[in-house]
Steps between C-alpha positions, in 0.01 A plus 500: 500500500127503484295187509253543216282227644435699818405809294263286300349353818460848643318614185264201515427557869441869434259416216307266732472774763367744240252239370378423854452871572297544181286198583440633853405844364265335251333300778464813711350693207230238432271595795536866402406415141192307617401792723549756223302297246190476724527808723303742284201271450478405867535861615237624253242250615583565867482876449164493322365261761602720792514848350800555728862499386647404838261210548566388141875500572440288810288255301772490233771421754291233671410352163862443406597375846219244473589407142871451575420296811282270291748455213869575452427649158129588498319517169251769403224266612669458841524879537133539398393236754697680772342833400150351515582357843606846621186663358274233651642587841393863455177478301191280486555345159261210522164660428297373207311804380178431312517539126381833365357533152646789301159620379380542859725792589438761230852647520626572153851640474532457123634808327625647829857543607595364838771677697766280653436656841129415471585141410742469791244644740230267367730198537544586868121497545467140382466227764841340565426173320370679190791744509753216505327312220474815287869578555614149421275455196474841337815675617755219529348283224465170683255250353192404697641148530829630645314716752278208597812292561661771712191557713393134499147580388298383198572684176128576457506688831799704382320591179185604688693715743709663226178592320355636824820699560483654154138598548567648845798684355287650221241602758761665723658686207162618375411628847836679531454665161143596586615656827774691314254628240263619775784677680614675181 
């Protein structure tokens, strides 16, 4: 005869094993989910800062190693702070460029189309600090206050440098287009 109690106990023990396996898989998937949710943004900024895919991949890897060492489940802000730390090790990001007034440059791009390749080339010509601020503010959509918090600088400085970056970017694009028109 079968002991129905032992079958019942076996079923309960089996259910516990299955539940523990699912919980373990869920815990193992969490770091992957964190990585996947922030990977694209971090890589994009790293790539546009370096202009080099391999170096951007290295920055990305080091960013997540740093973020996961600092917190078991890093937030987006933790990942951003780790990314900034990696970029600060490679680029001089502390310069405070003087403010430039838009009327002083004379570069008017209104009514002109800008090719993506021209924009990407012009971004690479920006000084590193302006490039990072432009990418964070105008490409990734961070607020000036959030950028100031990440870089630990006054918000007014961020706003001045973003304006300077935009003006330098317009100037670089206008020069690229002028060179292309002369070559054509």
